[in-house]
C-alpha positions in Angstrom: 0.0 0.0 -0.1 1.3 3.4 -0.8 2.1 6.0 1.8 -0.8 8.5 2.8 -0.3 12.2 2.2 1.4 14.2 5.0 -0.6 15.8 7.7 0.3 19.2 6.2 -1.1 18.3 2.9 -4.3 16.9 4.3 -4.9 20.1 6.3 -4.1 22.2 3.3 -7.2 20.8 1.6 -9.4 21.1 4.6 -9.1 17.4 5.8 -8.5 16.1 9.2 -5.3 14.1 9.5 -6.6 12.1 12.5 -9.3 10.6 10.3 -7.1 9.4 7.4 -7.9 6.0 6.1 -7.1 4.1 2.9 -9.8 3.5 0.2 -10.3 0.5 -1.9 -10.4 2.4 -5.2 -7.5 4.2 -7.0 -5.1 1.3 -7.0 -4.4 1.6 -3.3 -3.2 5.2 -3.7 -6.4 7.0 -2.6 -7.1 8.2 1.0 -10.0 9.7 2.8 -9.7 12.3 5.5 -13.2 13.2 6.8 -15.0 15.0 3.8 -11.9 15.0 1.6 -10.5 12.3 -0.8 -6.8 12.7 -1.7 -5.0 11.0 -4.7 -1.7 11.5 -6.4 -2.0 14.0 -9.2 -0.7 14.0 -12.7 0.0 17.7 -13.0 -1.5 21.0 -11.7 -2.4 22.0 -15.3 -4.3 18.8 -15.8 -6.1 18.8 -12.6 -7.1 22.5 -13.1 -8.6 21.7 -16.5 -10.6 18.7 -15.1 -11.8 20.9 -12.2 -13.0 23.6 -14.6 -14.7 21.0 -16.8 -16.6 19.5 -13.8 -17.6 23.0 -12.7 -19.2 23.7 -16.1 -21.5 20.7 -16.0 -25.1 21.3 -15.5 -26.3 18.2 -13.6 -28.1 19.7 -10.5 -30.8 17.3 -9.2 -29.9 14.5 -11.6 -26.3 13.5 -10.7 -23.7 14.4 -8.1 -20.2 14.9 -9.5 -17.1 15.0 -7.1 -15.5 18.4 -7.6 -11.9 19.2 -7.0 -10.9 21.2 -3.8 -8.2 23.9 -3.9 -5.5 23.8 -1.4 -5.2 26.8 1.0 -2.7 28.2 -1.5 -5.4 28.3 -4.2 -3.6 25.6 -6.3 -5.2 22.3 -7.1 -2.1 20.3 -6.4 -0.1 20.3 -3.3 3.2 18.2 -3.1 2.0 16.0 -5.8 -1.6 15.5 -4.2 -4.9 16.6 -5.5 -8.3 16.4 -3.5 -11.9 16.0 -4.2 -15.0 16.2 -2.0 -16.1 12.9 -0.4 -19.6 11.8 -1.8 -21.8 9.2 0.0 -22.7 6.1 -1.8 -21.7 2.6 -2.7 -20.6 0.9 -6.0 -23.4 -1.6 -6.9 -22.4 -4.3 -9.3 -25.9 -5.4 -9.6 -27.0 -2.0 -11.2 -25.2 -1.7 -14.4 -28.1 -0.3 -16.4 -28.5 2.5 -13.9 -24.7 3.1 -14.0 -24.9 3.3 -17.8 -27.8 5.7 -17.5 -25.8 7.9 -15.1 -23.0 7.9 -17.6 -25.3 8.9 -20.4 -26.6 11.8 -18.3 -23.0 13.0 -17.6 -22.0 12.8 -21.2 -25.1 14.7 -22.3 -24.2 17.5 -20.0 -20.5 17.3 -21.1 -21.6 17.6 -24.7 -23.7 20.7 -23.9 -20.8 22.3 -22.2 -18.7 21.6 -25.3 -15.2 21.9 -23.8 -12.3 21.6 -26.3 -9.7 18.9 -25.7 -6.5 20.8 -24.9 -3.2 19.9 -26.7 -1.3 19.1 -23.5 -3.9 16.4 -22.7 -3.7 15.0 -26.2 0.1 14.3 -25.5 -0.2 12.4 -22.3 2.2 9.5 -22.2 0.6 7.3 -19.6 -0.2 3.7 -20.5 -3.9 4.3 -20.7 -3.7 7.3 -23.1 -1.1 5.6 -25.3 -3.4 2.5 -25.5 -6.3 4.5 -26.4 -4.4 6.2 -29.2 -3.3 2.8 -30.5 -6.8 1.5 -30.3 -8.0 4.4 -32.5 -5.1 4.0 -35.0 -3.4 7.3 -33.9 -0.3 5.5 -32.6 1.5 2.4 -33.9 0.8 -0.8 -31.9 3.9 -2.1 -30.1 5.1 -5.6 -31.0 2.6 -8.1 -29.5 2.8 -11.8 -28.7 1.2 -14.0 -31.3 -2.0 -14.7 -29.3 -2.5 -11.1 -28.5 -1.8 -9.9 -32.0 -4.4 -12.4 -33.2 -7.1 -10.9 -31.0 -6.2 -7.4 -31.9 -6.3 -8.1 -35.6 -9.7 -9.7 -35.0 -11.0 -6.6 -33.1 -9.7 -4.3 -35.8 -11.8 -6.1 -38.4 -15.0 -5.2 -36.3 -14.3 -1.6 -36.3 -17.0 0.3 -38.4 -16.0 2.4 -41.3 -16.5 6.2 -41.3 -16.2 8.8 -38.6 -18.9 7.4 -36.3 -20.2 9.4 -33.4 -18.6 12.8 -32.8 -15.9 12.9 -30.1 -16.5 14.8 -26.8 -15.1 14.7 -23.3 -16.1 11.4 -21.6 -15.5 9.7 -18.4 -13.5 6.6 -19.5 -13.7 4.7 -16.3 -17.3 4.6 -15.2 -17.3 1.1 -13.7 -16.8 1.3 -10.0 -17.0 5.2 -10.1 -20.8 5.5 -10.0 -22.1 5.4 -6.5 -25.6 4.9 -5.3 -27.0 6.3 -2.0 -30.7 5.2 -2.0 -31.0 5.3 1.8 -30.3 9.0 1.6 -32.6 9.6 -1.3 -29.7 11.1 -3.3 -29.1 11.1 -7.0 -26.2 8.8 -8.4 -22.7 10.1 -7.7 -19.8 10.1 -10.2 -16.2 10.2 -8.9 -12.7 10.0 -10.0 -13.1 11.7 -13.4 -10.9 10.0 -16.1 -11.4 12.2 -19.0 -10.8 11.2 -22.6 -11.9 13.0 -25.9 -13.8 10.1 -27.6 -17.3 9.2 -28.7 -19.7 8.7 -25.7 -20.4 5.2 -27.0 -16.7 4.4 -26.5 -17.0 5.1 -22.7 -20.1 2.9 -22.7 -18.3 0.0 -24.4 -15.5 0.3 -21.7 -18.2 0.1 -19.0 -19.7 -3.0 -20.7 -16.3 -4.7 -20.9 -15.5 -3.9 -17.3 -19.0 -5.1 -16.3 -18.4 -8.5 -18.1 -14.9 -8.7 -16.5 
């Protein structure tokens, strides 16, 4: 398990260091401190862009979306950590249709907001971003073992011709990041925004694959 953020970092985002506890999600790198969730951040610029995107969403009464919290310095990243608000709810693996509906609600609002995809996010070099570009034919595939190459070649033949649905900002990791709090009569909550600039149906396909897995 990764080390938690320092007490100073936790306090800078308004959290209580005495309450810090590890969370199951986030690959073992996410921590809760009272009403604050802290997670290692990619960069200040990326977190600030995602924070502005979330603030532009019009989802009141239909969804809850975890917003980013600024540190006491006004920055969104402190010593490599970013923070979002804690939202009540649980992941429910028996409610995939409702998870899909929440994702569609989010993407409809994102489409209406119409944010452009900034160049610095197009150039991200993390494994997920590179794999996405390779899947869309924007980056060469690496050398693959024969069994994997066979599966990839079969998948490529299934891709439809033409442009397909228009690209927009989507949450590319909805599975496990849509929470339900029925006992509190709250709308679904969406956390841990993982944005990509792809058709909304691509995000839905990822959700379906994760649900099957």
